[in-house]
N, CA, C and O atoms as CSV, one atom per row, in Angstrom:
chain,resi,resn,atom,element,x,y,z
A,1,MET,N,N,-14.083,-12.049,-29.103
A,1,MET,CA,C,-12.912,-11.511,-28.463
A,1,MET,C,C,-13.251,-10.836,-27.131
A,1,MET,O,O,-12.439,-10.876,-26.206
A,2,SER,N,N,-14.423,-10.222,-27.014
A,2,SER,CA,C,-14.750,-9.530,-25.766
A,2,SER,C,C,-14.851,-10.509,-24.595
A,2,SER,O,O,-14.531,-10.147,-23.463
A,3,ASP,N,N,-15.292,-11.745,-24.853
A,3,ASP,CA,C,-15.341,-12.730,-23.773
A,3,ASP,C,C,-13.935,-13.078,-23.291
A,3,ASP,O,O,-13.711,-13.246,-22.093
A,4,PHE,N,N,-12.986,-13.187,-24.229
A,4,PHE,CA,C,-11.602,-13.471,-23.855
A,4,PHE,C,C,-11.022,-12.309,-23.047
A,4,PHE,O,O,-10.349,-12.528,-22.040
A,5,VAL,N,N,-11.280,-11.088,-23.481
A,5,VAL,CA,C,-10.786,-9.908,-22.762
A,5,VAL,C,C,-11.412,-9.848,-21.367
A,5,VAL,O,O,-10.734,-9.506,-20.398
A,6,ASN,N,N,-12.689,-10.176,-21.262
A,6,ASN,CA,C,-13.367,-10.224,-19.968
A,6,ASN,C,C,-12.670,-11.232,-19.057
A,6,ASN,O,O,-12.368,-10.923,-17.904
A,7,LEU,N,N,-12.412,-12.443,-19.572
A,7,LEU,CA,C,-11.737,-13.479,-18.784
A,7,LEU,C,C,-10.344,-13.013,-18.368
A,7,LEU,O,O,-9.953,-13.180,-17.213
A,8,LEU,N,N,-9.600,-12.435,-19.297
A,8,LEU,CA,C,-8.260,-11.951,-18.986
A,8,LEU,C,C,-8.313,-10.886,-17.886
A,8,LEU,O,O,-7.499,-10.905,-16.962
A,9,GLY,N,N,-9.257,-9.973,-17.985
A,9,GLY,CA,C,-9.421,-8.950,-16.949
A,9,GLY,C,C,-9.771,-9.553,-15.604
A,9,GLY,O,O,-9.246,-9.129,-14.574
A,10,ARG,N,N,-10.663,-10.548,-15.604
A,10,ARG,CA,C,-11.030,-11.216,-14.346
A,10,ARG,C,C,-9.817,-11.889,-13.725
A,10,ARG,O,O,-9.616,-11.825,-12.512
A,11,ILE,N,N,-9.006,-12.539,-14.561
A,11,ILE,CA,C,-7.804,-13.210,-14.052
A,11,ILE,C,C,-6.829,-12.188,-13.471
A,11,ILE,O,O,-6.256,-12.404,-12.403
A,12,MET,N,N,-6.646,-11.078,-14.180
A,12,MET,CA,C,-5.704,-10.060,-13.704
A,12,MET,C,C,-6.137,-9.469,-12.365
A,12,MET,O,O,-5.305,-9.265,-11.481
A,13,VAL,N,N,-7.422,-9.195,-12.211
A,13,VAL,CA,C,-7.915,-8.673,-10.928
A,13,VAL,C,C,-7.804,-9.754,-9.857
A,13,VAL,O,O,-7.427,-9.467,-8.720
A,14,ALA,N,N,-8.130,-10.988,-10.213
A,14,ALA,CA,C,-8.063,-12.088,-9.250
A,14,ALA,C,C,-6.640,-12.302,-8.748
A,14,ALA,O,O,-6.441,-12.626,-7.577
A,15,ILE,N,N,-5.645,-12.124,-9.619
A,15,ILE,CA,C,-4.247,-12.295,-9.206
A,15,ILE,C,C,-3.904,-11.337,-8.070
A,15,ILE,O,O,-3.150,-11.690,-7.163
A,16,LEU,N,N,-4.446,-10.144,-8.118
A,16,LEU,CA,C,-4.217,-9.176,-7.043
A,16,LEU,C,C,-4.707,-9.734,-5.705
A,16,LEU,O,O,-4.004,-9.652,-4.698
A,17,PHE,N,N,-5.913,-10.300,-5.702
A,17,PHE,CA,C,-6.472,-10.829,-4.460
A,17,PHE,C,C,-5.813,-12.147,-4.059
A,17,PHE,O,O,-5.658,-12.420,-2.868
A,18,LEU,N,N,-5.419,-12.973,-5.042
A,18,LEU,CA,C,-4.665,-14.194,-4.729
A,18,LEU,C,C,-3.332,-13.834,-4.083
A,18,LEU,O,O,-2.924,-14.441,-3.092
A,19,GLY,N,N,-2.662,-12.842,-4.655
A,19,GLY,CA,C,-1.397,-12.387,-4.078
A,19,GLY,C,C,-1.570,-11.885,-2.656
A,19,GLY,O,O,-0.731,-12.141,-1.793
A,20,GLY,N,N,-2.657,-11.173,-2.416
A,20,GLY,CA,C,-2.943,-10.692,-1.070
A,20,GLY,C,C,-3.150,-11.839,-0.094
A,20,GLY,O,O,-2.691,-11.782,1.046
A,21,ALA,N,N,-3.843,-12.878,-0.544
A,21,ALA,CA,C,-4.069,-14.046,0.311
A,21,ALA,C,C,-2.747,-14.735,0.633
A,21,ALA,O,O,-2.478,-15.069,1.787
A,22,VAL,N,N,-1.929,-14.943,-0.385
A,22,VAL,CA,C,-0.631,-15.608,-0.189
A,22,VAL,C,C,0.253,-14.783,0.746
A,22,VAL,O,O,0.891,-15.328,1.647
A,23,GLN,N,N,0.286,-13.485,0.530
A,23,GLN,CA,C,1.091,-12.603,1.369
A,23,GLN,C,C,0.646,-12.686,2.827
A,23,GLN,O,O,1.481,-12.746,3.729
A,24,LYS,N,N,-0.657,-12.690,3.059
A,24,LYS,CA,C,-1.167,-12.736,4.427
A,24,LYS,C,C,-0.873,-14.078,5.093
A,24,LYS,O,O,-0.634,-14.131,6.300
A,25,VAL,N,N,-0.887,-15.159,4.318
A,25,VAL,CA,C,-0.621,-16.481,4.886
A,25,VAL,C,C,0.861,-16.653,5.220
A,25,VAL,O,O,1.199,-17.145,6.297
A,26,PHE,N,N,1.746,-16.251,4.308
A,26,PHE,CA,C,3.170,-16.498,4.494
A,26,PHE,C,C,3.902,-15.409,5.273
A,26,PHE,O,O,4.983,-15.661,5.805
A,27,ASP,N,N,3.343,-14.220,5.349
A,27,ASP,CA,C,3.951,-13.134,6.118
A,27,ASP,C,C,2.842,-12.277,6.738
A,27,ASP,O,O,2.629,-11.137,6.327
A,28,PRO,N,N,2.142,-12.831,7.725
A,28,PRO,CA,C,0.990,-12.120,8.285
A,28,PRO,C,C,1.356,-10.945,9.194
A,28,PRO,O,O,0.505,-10.098,9.468
A,29,ALA,N,N,2.592,-10.878,9.663
A,29,ALA,CA,C,2.968,-9.878,10.666
A,29,ALA,C,C,2.668,-8.435,10.254
A,29,ALA,O,O,2.104,-7.698,11.064
A,30,PRO,N,N,3.013,-7.988,9.038
A,30,PRO,CA,C,2.719,-6.586,8.703
A,30,PRO,C,C,1.225,-6.253,8.733
A,30,PRO,O,O,0.833,-5.176,9.182
A,31,VAL,N,N,0.405,-7.174,8.257
A,31,VAL,CA,C,-1.041,-6.926,8.262
A,31,VAL,C,C,-1.565,-6.974,9.691
A,31,VAL,O,O,-2.399,-6.157,10.079
A,32,MET,N,N,-1.075,-7.932,10.473
A,32,MET,CA,C,-1.488,-8.008,11.876
A,32,MET,C,C,-1.137,-6.720,12.612
A,32,MET,O,O,-1.930,-6.216,13.408
A,33,GLU,N,N,0.047,-6.193,12.344
A,33,GLU,CA,C,0.470,-4.951,12.990
A,33,GLU,C,C,-0.437,-3.792,12.589
A,33,GLU,O,O,-0.823,-2.976,13.427
A,34,MET,N,N,-0.775,-3.727,11.300
A,34,MET,CA,C,-1.628,-2.632,10.834
A,34,MET,C,C,-3.012,-2.716,11.470
A,34,MET,O,O,-3.540,-1.710,11.944
A,35,ILE,N,N,-3.606,-3.919,11.482
A,35,ILE,CA,C,-4.975,-4.006,11.990
A,35,ILE,C,C,-5.042,-3.865,13.510
A,35,ILE,O,O,-6.024,-3.345,14.039
A,36,THR,N,N,-4.007,-4.324,14.217
A,36,THR,CA,C,-4.024,-4.125,15.674
A,36,THR,C,C,-3.801,-2.659,16.027
A,36,THR,O,O,-4.306,-2.186,17.045
A,37,SER,N,N,-3.042,-1.928,15.189
A,37,SER,CA,C,-2.845,-0.497,15.454
A,37,SER,C,C,-4.152,0.274,15.332
A,37,SER,O,O,-4.275,1.389,15.840
A,38,LEU,N,N,-5.122,-0.325,14.658
A,38,LEU,CA,C,-6.433,0.307,14.496
A,38,LEU,C,C,-7.468,-0.269,15.462
A,38,LEU,O,O,-8.662,0.008,15.346
A,39,GLY,N,N,-6.992,-1.080,16.425
A,39,GLY,CA,C,-7.874,-1.604,17.454
A,39,GLY,C,C,-8.623,-2.874,17.078
A,39,GLY,O,O,-9.567,-3.265,17.765
A,40,LEU,N,N,-8.212,-3.516,15.999
A,40,LEU,CA,C,-8.862,-4.753,15.572
A,40,LEU,C,C,-8.014,-5.950,15.984
A,40,LEU,O,O,-6.804,-5.813,16.164
A,41,PRO,N,N,-8.633,-7.127,16.138
A,41,PRO,CA,C,-7.874,-8.305,16.554
A,41,PRO,C,C,-6.928,-8.800,15.452
A,41,PRO,O,O,-7.290,-8.838,14.277
A,42,ALA,N,N,-5.719,-9.174,15.855
A,42,ALA,CA,C,-4.697,-9.630,14.908
A,42,ALA,C,C,-5.141,-10.853,14.119
A,42,ALA,O,O,-4.795,-10.988,12.945
A,43,ASN,N,N,-5.900,-11.740,14.742
A,43,ASN,CA,C,-6.326,-12.970,14.068
A,43,ASN,C,C,-7.291,-12.724,12.913
A,43,ASN,O,O,-7.593,-13.644,12.152
A,44,LEU,N,N,-7.768,-11.510,12.778
A,44,LEU,CA,C,-8.627,-11.158,11.648
A,44,LEU,C,C,-7.906,-11.381,10.320
A,44,LEU,O,O,-8.545,-11.555,9.282
A,45,VAL,N,N,-6.588,-11.375,10.356
A,45,VAL,CA,C,-5.799,-11.575,9.137
A,45,VAL,C,C,-6.158,-12.893,8.450
A,45,VAL,O,O,-6.146,-12.959,7.221
A,46,TRP,N,N,-6.475,-13.938,9.208
A,46,TRP,CA,C,-6.764,-15.254,8.614
A,46,TRP,C,C,-8.107,-15.245,7.895
A,46,TRP,O,O,-8.239,-15.848,6.830
A,47,ALA,N,N,-9.093,-14.578,8.456
A,47,ALA,CA,C,-10.389,-14.469,7.781
A,47,ALA,C,C,-10.258,-13.654,6.502
A,47,ALA,O,O,-10.873,-13.981,5.487
A,48,VAL,N,N,-9.460,-12.598,6.550
A,48,VAL,CA,C,-9.257,-11.764,5.362
A,48,VAL,C,C,-8.521,-12.555,4.281
A,48,VAL,O,O,-8.858,-12.452,3.101
A,49,ALA,N,N,-7.524,-13.339,4.674
A,49,ALA,CA,C,-6.792,-14.163,3.699
A,49,ALA,C,C,-7.732,-15.169,3.038
A,49,ALA,O,O,-7.685,-15.357,1.823
A,50,ALA,N,N,-8.580,-15.813,3.832
A,50,ALA,CA,C,-9.536,-16.779,3.271
A,50,ALA,C,C,-10.523,-16.087,2.338
A,50,ALA,O,O,-10.841,-16.611,1.271
A,51,PHE,N,N,-11.005,-14.925,2.731
A,51,PHE,CA,C,-11.917,-14.152,1.889
A,51,PHE,C,C,-11.251,-13.807,0.563
A,51,PHE,O,O,-11.853,-13.982,-0.496
A,52,ASN,N,N,-10.011,-13.316,0.611
A,52,ASN,CA,C,-9.281,-12.971,-0.616
A,52,ASN,C,C,-9.159,-14.174,-1.535
A,52,ASN,O,O,-9.347,-14.052,-2.746
A,53,LEU,N,N,-8.846,-15.331,-0.974
A,53,LEU,CA,C,-8.672,-16.543,-1.776
A,53,LEU,C,C,-9.974,-16.971,-2.442
A,53,LEU,O,O,-10.002,-17.216,-3.648
A,54,VAL,N,N,-11.040,-17.063,-1.674
A,54,VAL,CA,C,-12.332,-17.500,-2.220
A,54,VAL,C,C,-12.842,-16.517,-3.269
A,54,VAL,O,O,-13.324,-16.925,-4.325
A,55,ALA,N,N,-12.736,-15.237,-2.981
A,55,ALA,CA,C,-13.211,-14.228,-3.930
A,55,ALA,C,C,-12.418,-14.279,-5.232
A,55,ALA,O,O,-12.997,-14.202,-6.315
A,56,ALA,N,N,-11.105,-14.409,-5.132
A,56,ALA,CA,C,-10.265,-14.464,-6.331
A,56,ALA,C,C,-10.607,-15.676,-7.185
A,56,ALA,O,O,-10.751,-15.561,-8.402
A,57,LEU,N,N,-10.736,-16.828,-6.555
A,57,LEU,CA,C,-11.073,-18.037,-7.316
A,57,LEU,C,C,-12.446,-17.916,-7.961
A,57,LEU,O,O,-12.650,-18.393,-9.078
A,58,SER,N,N,-13.378,-17.291,-7.280
A,58,SER,CA,C,-14.716,-17.099,-7.848
A,58,SER,C,C,-14.678,-16.176,-9.059
A,58,SER,O,O,-15.415,-16.394,-10.021
A,59,LEU,N,N,-13.839,-15.156,-9.029
A,59,LEU,CA,C,-13.712,-14.284,-10.207
A,59,LEU,C,C,-13.168,-15.054,-11.404
A,59,LEU,O,O,-13.592,-14.825,-12.537
A,60,ILE,N,N,-12.236,-15.960,-11.156
A,60,ILE,CA,C,-11.614,-16.702,-12.258
A,60,ILE,C,C,-12.558,-17.744,-12.837
A,60,ILE,O,O,-12.738,-17.802,-14.054
A,61,VAL,N,N,-13.164,-18.565,-11.989
A,61,VAL,CA,C,-13.951,-19.688,-12.506
A,61,VAL,C,C,-15.378,-19.318,-12.873
A,61,VAL,O,O,-16.020,-20.030,-13.646
A,62,GLY,N,N,-15.881,-18.226,-12.336
A,62,GLY,CA,C,-17.148,-17.739,-12.843
A,62,GLY,C,C,-18.383,-17.775,-11.978
A,62,GLY,O,O,-19.315,-17.032,-12.286
A,63,PRO,N,N,-18.487,-18.571,-10.917
A,63,PRO,CA,C,-19.757,-18.545,-10.189
A,63,PRO,C,C,-19.912,-17.263,-9.374
A,63,PRO,O,O,-19.041,-16.902,-8.583
A,64,GLY,N,N,-21.018,-16.598,-9.580
A,64,GLY,CA,C,-21.315,-15.403,-8.802
A,64,GLY,C,C,-20.417,-14.217,-9.090
A,64,GLY,O,O,-20.178,-13.399,-8.201
A,65,VAL,N,N,-19.912,-14.103,-10.311
A,65,VAL,CA,C,-18.973,-13.027,-10.632
A,65,VAL,C,C,-19.557,-11.655,-10.311
A,65,VAL,O,O,-18.882,-10.827,-9.700
A,66,ARG,N,N,-20.783,-11.408,-10.709
A,66,ARG,CA,C,-21.380,-10.091,-10.448
A,66,ARG,C,C,-21.446,-9.805,-8.950
A,66,ARG,O,O,-21.086,-8.716,-8.503
A,67,SER,N,N,-21.897,-10.768,-8.195
A,67,SER,CA,C,-22.013,-10.579,-6.745
A,67,SER,C,C,-20.643,-10.405,-6.100
A,67,SER,O,O,-20.452,-9.512,-5.274
A,68,TRP,N,N,-19.690,-11.256,-6.475
A,68,TRP,CA,C,-18.344,-11.140,-5.920
A,68,TRP,C,C,-17.701,-9.818,-6.310
A,68,TRP,O,O,-16.983,-9.223,-5.507
A,69,ALA,N,N,-17.945,-9.348,-7.529
A,69,ALA,CA,C,-17.377,-8.067,-7.964
A,69,ALA,C,C,-17.897,-6.924,-7.092
A,69,ALA,O,O,-17.138,-6.027,-6.725
A,70,ILE,N,N,-19.175,-6.957,-6.764
A,70,ILE,CA,C,-19.747,-5.918,-5.897
A,70,ILE,C,C,-19.153,-6.004,-4.494
A,70,ILE,O,O,-18.776,-4.988,-3.910
A,71,VAL,N,N,-19.072,-7.213,-3.961
A,71,VAL,CA,C,-18.505,-7.397,-2.620
A,71,VAL,C,C,-17.044,-6.942,-2.591
A,71,VAL,O,O,-16.623,-6.256,-1.660
A,72,LEU,N,N,-16.277,-7.322,-3.610
A,72,LEU,CA,C,-14.870,-6.922,-3.654
A,72,LEU,C,C,-14.705,-5.415,-3.843
A,72,LEU,O,O,-13.773,-4.825,-3.298
A,73,ALA,N,N,-15.591,-4.793,-4.603
A,73,ALA,CA,C,-15.541,-3.330,-4.740
A,73,ALA,C,C,-15.752,-2.683,-3.372
A,73,ALA,O,O,-15.034,-1.755,-2.999
A,74,GLY,N,N,-16.732,-3.174,-2.635
A,74,GLY,CA,C,-16.960,-2.669,-1.283
A,74,GLY,C,C,-15.766,-2.914,-0.374
A,74,GLY,O,O,-15.405,-2.058,0.433
A,75,TYR,N,N,-15.157,-4.080,-0.508
A,75,TYR,CA,C,-13.967,-4.426,0.271
A,75,TYR,C,C,-12.829,-3.446,-0.024
A,75,TYR,O,O,-12.159,-2.973,0.894
A,76,CYS,N,N,-12.616,-3.146,-1.303
A,76,CYS,CA,C,-11.555,-2.197,-1.682
A,76,CYS,C,C,-11.811,-0.815,-1.091
A,76,CYS,O,O,-10.893,-0.164,-0.594
A,77,ILE,N,N,-13.048,-0.381,-1.148
A,77,ILE,CA,C,-13.390,0.934,-0.599
A,77,ILE,C,C,-13.245,0.922,0.923
A,77,ILE,O,O,-12.711,1.865,1.509
A,78,PHE,N,N,-13.722,-0.145,1.556
A,78,PHE,CA,C,-13.646,-0.267,3.015
A,78,PHE,C,C,-12.197,-0.302,3.494
A,78,PHE,O,O,-11.843,0.404,4.438
A,79,THR,N,N,-11.358,-1.115,2.856
A,79,THR,CA,C,-9.968,-1.221,3.304
A,79,THR,C,C,-9.182,0.057,3.035
A,79,THR,O,O,-8.141,0.283,3.651
A,80,SER,N,N,-9.664,0.884,2.133
A,80,SER,CA,C,-9.006,2.172,1.894
A,80,SER,C,C,-8.986,3.018,3.163
A,80,SER,O,O,-8.061,3.799,3.385
A,81,TYR,N,N,-10.007,2.858,3.984
A,81,TYR,CA,C,-10.075,3.599,5.247
A,81,TYR,C,C,-8.830,3.335,6.092
A,81,TYR,O,O,-8.259,4.261,6.669
A,82,PHE,N,N,-8.409,2.062,6.164
A,82,PHE,CA,C,-7.257,1.711,6.994
A,82,PHE,C,C,-5.975,2.331,6.454
A,82,PHE,O,O,-5.136,2.804,7.221
A,83,HIS,N,N,-5.826,2.328,5.141
A,83,HIS,CA,C,-4.639,2.943,4.540
A,83,HIS,C,C,-4.681,4.464,4.699
A,83,HIS,O,O,-3.640,5.102,4.860
A,84,TRP,N,N,-5.879,5.040,4.655
A,84,TRP,CA,C,-6.006,6.488,4.801
A,84,TRP,C,C,-5.574,6.930,6.197
A,84,TRP,O,O,-5.072,8.042,6.362
A,85,GLN,N,N,-5.763,6.077,7.202
A,85,GLN,CA,C,-5.327,6.411,8.560
A,85,GLN,C,C,-3.811,6.574,8.633
A,85,GLN,O,O,-3.299,7.213,9.552
A,86,LEU,N,N,-3.095,6.003,7.676
A,86,LEU,CA,C,-1.632,6.068,7.633
A,86,LEU,C,C,-1.160,7.023,6.538
A,86,LEU,O,O,-0.071,6.851,5.990
A,87,ARG,N,N,-1.972,8.025,6.218
A,87,ARG,CA,C,-1.734,8.889,5.062
A,87,ARG,C,C,-0.487,9.761,5.172
A,87,ARG,O,O,-0.109,10.402,4.191
A,88,ALA,N,N,0.157,9.804,6.327
A,88,ALA,CA,C,1.426,10.528,6.423
A,88,ALA,C,C,2.472,9.878,5.509
A,88,ALA,O,O,3.427,10.526,5.082
A,89,ASP,N,N,2.276,8.603,5.222
A,89,ASP,CA,C,3.138,7.877,4.285
A,89,ASP,C,C,2.521,8.004,2.890
A,89,ASP,O,O,1.427,7.488,2.662
A,90,PRO,N,N,3.192,8.676,1.955
A,90,PRO,CA,C,2.614,8.872,0.616
A,90,PRO,C,C,2.232,7.562,-0.082
A,90,PRO,O,O,1.293,7.542,-0.877
A,91,TRP,N,N,2.938,6.484,0.201
A,91,TRP,CA,C,2.619,5.208,-0.421
A,91,TRP,C,C,1.219,4.745,-0.017
A,91,TRP,O,O,0.508,4.144,-0.823
A,92,GLN,N,N,0.825,5.019,1.216
A,92,GLN,CA,C,-0.506,4.622,1.680
A,92,GLN,C,C,-1.599,5.379,0.926
A,92,GLN,O,O,-2.663,4.823,0.651
A,93,VAL,N,N,-1.342,6.636,0.593
A,93,VAL,CA,C,-2.304,7.415,-0.195
A,93,VAL,C,C,-2.413,6.823,-1.600
A,93,VAL,O,O,-3.504,6.754,-2.165
A,94,THR,N,N,-1.287,6.398,-2.159
A,94,THR,CA,C,-1.299,5.742,-3.469
A,94,THR,C,C,-2.137,4.472,-3.421
A,94,THR,O,O,-2.883,4.185,-4.357
A,95,ILE,N,N,-2.022,3.712,-2.339
A,95,ILE,CA,C,-2.819,2.490,-2.189
A,95,ILE,C,C,-4.307,2.828,-2.153
A,95,ILE,O,O,-5.116,2.109,-2.738
A,96,VAL,N,N,-4.674,3.907,-1.478
A,96,VAL,CA,C,-6.080,4.331,-1.435
A,96,VAL,C,C,-6.584,4.610,-2.849
A,96,VAL,O,O,-7.653,4.137,-3.234
A,97,VAL,N,N,-5.820,5.372,-3.617
A,97,VAL,CA,C,-6.227,5.714,-4.985
A,97,VAL,C,C,-6.340,4.449,-5.838
A,97,VAL,O,O,-7.293,4.301,-6.603
A,98,LYS,N,N,-5.381,3.544,-5.711
A,98,LYS,CA,C,-5.432,2.284,-6.473
A,98,LYS,C,C,-6.644,1.451,-6.057
A,98,LYS,O,O,-7.313,0.863,-6.907
A,99,ASN,N,N,-6.926,1.398,-4.761
A,99,ASN,CA,C,-8.089,0.635,-4.301
A,99,ASN,C,C,-9.379,1.163,-4.918
A,99,ASN,O,O,-10.250,0.387,-5.313
A,100,TRP,N,N,-9.499,2.486,-4.999
A,100,TRP,CA,C,-10.706,3.064,-5.588
A,100,TRP,C,C,-10.773,2.762,-7.081
A,100,TRP,O,O,-11.857,2.515,-7.609
A,101,ALA,N,N,-9.639,2.777,-7.766
A,101,ALA,CA,C,-9.620,2.435,-9.191
A,101,ALA,C,C,-9.996,0.969,-9.401
A,101,ALA,O,O,-10.744,0.645,-10.324
A,102,ILE,N,N,-9.482,0.090,-8.555
A,102,ILE,CA,C,-9.836,-1.333,-8.640
A,102,ILE,C,C,-11.328,-1.508,-8.373
A,102,ILE,O,O,-11.993,-2.287,-9.055
A,103,ALA,N,N,-11.853,-0.792,-7.390
A,103,ALA,CA,C,-13.291,-0.854,-7.097
A,103,ALA,C,C,-14.101,-0.430,-8.315
A,103,ALA,O,O,-15.126,-1.041,-8.621
A,104,GLY,N,N,-13.655,0.604,-9.007
A,104,GLY,CA,C,-14.348,1.036,-10.226
A,104,GLY,C,C,-14.359,-0.047,-11.285
A,104,GLY,O,O,-15.390,-0.293,-11.910
A,105,GLY,N,N,-13.227,-0.696,-11.495
A,105,GLY,CA,C,-13.169,-1.798,-12.455
A,105,GLY,C,C,-14.068,-2.953,-12.051
A,105,GLY,O,O,-14.710,-3.573,-12.898
A,106,LEU,N,N,-14.114,-3.240,-10.764
A,106,LEU,CA,C,-14.986,-4.314,-10.281
A,106,LEU,C,C,-16.461,-3.973,-10.479
A,106,LEU,O,O,-17.264,-4.856,-10.779
A,107,LEU,N,N,-16.818,-2.715,-10.317
A,107,LEU,CA,C,-18.209,-2.318,-10.558
A,107,LEU,C,C,-18.562,-2.449,-12.039
A,107,LEU,O,O,-19.687,-2.819,-12.375
A,108,ILE,N,N,-17.615,-2.152,-12.922
A,108,ILE,CA,C,-17.849,-2.379,-14.353
A,108,ILE,C,C,-18.051,-3.866,-14.610
A,108,ILE,O,O,-18.936,-4.247,-15.375
A,109,LEU,N,N,-17.235,-4.711,-13.975
A,109,LEU,CA,C,-17.403,-6.158,-14.120
A,109,LEU,C,C,-18.771,-6.596,-13.603
A,109,LEU,O,O,-19.420,-7.449,-14.209
A,110,ALA,N,N,-19.210,-6.020,-12.492
A,110,ALA,CA,C,-20.537,-6.353,-11.962
A,110,ALA,C,C,-21.619,-5.994,-12.968
A,110,ALA,O,O,-22.593,-6.730,-13.129
A,111,ALA,N,N,-21.451,-4.871,-13.637
A,111,ALA,CA,C,-22.447,-4.441,-14.623
A,111,ALA,C,C,-22.427,-5.314,-15.873
A,111,ALA,O,O,-23.481,-5.607,-16.437
A,112,GLN,N,N,-21.255,-5.726,-16.307
A,112,GLN,CA,C,-21.118,-6.480,-17.556
A,112,GLN,C,C,-21.286,-7.985,-17.380
A,112,GLN,O,O,-21.692,-8.673,-18.316
A,113,GLY,N,N,-20.979,-8.502,-16.199
A,113,GLY,CA,C,-21.069,-9.936,-15.967
A,113,GLY,C,C,-19.840,-10.664,-16.477
A,113,GLY,O,O,-18.933,-10.044,-17.031
A,114,PRO,N,N,-19.805,-11.986,-16.291
A,114,PRO,CA,C,-18.608,-12.767,-16.581
A,114,PRO,C,C,-18.384,-13.101,-18.050
A,114,PRO,O,O,-17.328,-13.627,-18.403
A,115,GLY,N,N,-19.332,-12.815,-18.896
A,115,GLY,CA,C,-19.194,-13.254,-20.288
A,115,GLY,C,C,-19.434,-14.752,-20.399
A,115,GLY,O,O,-19.937,-15.380,-19.468
A,116,ARG,N,N,-19.069,-15.323,-21.548
A,116,ARG,CA,C,-19.336,-16.746,-21.778
A,116,ARG,C,C,-18.213,-17.659,-21.329
A,116,ARG,O,O,-18.411,-18.870,-21.231
A,117,LEU,N,N,-17.036,-17.109,-21.053
A,117,LEU,CA,C,-15.898,-17.945,-20.691
A,117,LEU,C,C,-15.804,-18.112,-19.181
A,117,LEU,O,O,-15.122,-17.360,-18.485
A,118,THR,N,N,-16.510,-19.120,-18.707
A,118,THR,CA,C,-16.453,-19.502,-17.302
A,118,THR,C,C,-16.291,-21.009,-17.270
A,118,THR,O,O,-16.366,-21.670,-18.306
A,119,VAL,N,N,-16.070,-21.547,-16.096
A,119,VAL,CA,C,-15.982,-22.996,-15.963
A,119,VAL,C,C,-17.268,-23.644,-16.457
A,119,VAL,O,O,-17.259,-24.786,-16.918
A,120,PHE,N,N,-18.362,-22.921,-16.360
A,120,PHE,CA,C,-19.660,-23.451,-16.754
A,120,PHE,C,C,-19.857,-23.424,-18.261
A,120,PHE,O,O,-20.747,-24.101,-18.777
A,121,GLY,N,N,-19.037,-22.649,-18.981
A,121,GLY,CA,C,-19.057,-22.649,-20.437
A,121,GLY,C,C,-20.252,-21.975,-21.077
A,121,GLY,O,O,-20.434,-22.065,-22.291
A,122,ARG,N,N,-21.056,-21.313,-20.301
A,122,ARG,CA,C,-22.208,-20.616,-20.872
A,122,ARG,C,C,-22.511,-19.408,-20.001
A,122,ARG,O,O,-22.127,-19.343,-18.833
A,123,ARG,N,N,-23.202,-18.465,-20.597
A,123,ARG,CA,C,-23.562,-17.254,-19.854
A,123,ARG,C,C,-24.578,-17.629,-18.781
A,123,ARG,O,O,-25.539,-18.359,-19.022
A,124,ARG,N,N,-24.325,-17.102,-17.597
A,124,ARG,CA,C,-25.231,-17.345,-16.479
A,124,ARG,C,C,-25.718,-16.018,-15.943
A,124,ARG,O,O,-24.994,-15.023,-15.949
A,125,LYS,N,N,-26.924,-16.017,-15.492
A,125,LYS,CA,C,-27.393,-14.850,-14.741
A,125,LYS,C,C,-27.073,-15.176,-13.290
A,125,LYS,O,O,-27.795,-15.934,-12.642
A,126,ASP,N,N,-25.994,-14.605,-12.786
A,126,ASP,CA,C,-25.490,-15.016,-11.484
A,126,ASP,C,C,-25.510,-13.910,-10.445
A,126,ASP,O,O,-24.790,-13.981,-9.449
A,127,GLY,N,N,-26.297,-12.929,-10.659
A,127,GLY,CA,C,-26.361,-11.860,-9.677
A,127,GLY,C,C,-27.299,-10.780,-10.172
A,127,GLY,O,O,-28.058,-10.986,-11.118
A,128,PRO,N,N,-27.242,-9.644,-9.536
A,128,PRO,CA,C,-28.125,-8.547,-9.936
A,128,PRO,C,C,-27.906,-8.163,-11.393
A,128,PRO,O,O,-26.779,-8.200,-11.886
A,129,ASP,N,N,-28.961,-7.800,-12.069
A,129,ASP,CA,C,-28.864,-7.372,-13.468
A,129,ASP,C,C,-28.809,-5.852,-13.498
A,129,ASP,O,O,-29.778,-5.176,-13.153
A,130,PHE,N,N,-27.654,-5.318,-13.919
A,130,PHE,CA,C,-27.461,-3.877,-13.970
A,130,PHE,C,C,-27.501,-3.365,-15.404
A,130,PHE,O,O,-27.042,-2.257,-15.681
A,131,SER,N,N,-28.046,-4.161,-16.315
A,131,SER,CA,C,-28.000,-3.802,-17.729
A,131,SER,C,C,-28.917,-2.636,-18.064
A,131,SER,O,O,-28.842,-2.084,-19.162
A,132,GLY,N,N,-29.755,-2.267,-17.158
A,132,GLY,CA,C,-30.481,-1.049,-17.316
A,132,GLY,C,C,-31.849,-1.114,-17.801
A,132,GLY,O,O,-32.501,-0.080,-17.948
């Protein structure tokens, strides 16, 4: 059962990043506005959308889950900075807190690994071993 719960958790986290990719592709203007207000190029939105898509699919199918979980945890923490710059809006502060919680869950996934339910059908050592 723990492998099924692991897979379900990976899918649920991946849906968040898939949704982010879809949102950026079909309505890039809000993200472009946010990143340009911070002095970054608007076209960065396309690289971020592609990153979100690849990372989400990797969490679901299993290759490099530990590595992707660490990268995504860093991404969540890093992007919190941009939302914190808009902290006059209480919703942006909520996003920061959620990003840190998601990062924590991703670090747990990095420590535990993907379990046996991956496209590969067997446990793989696919990244750093944090088992202690």
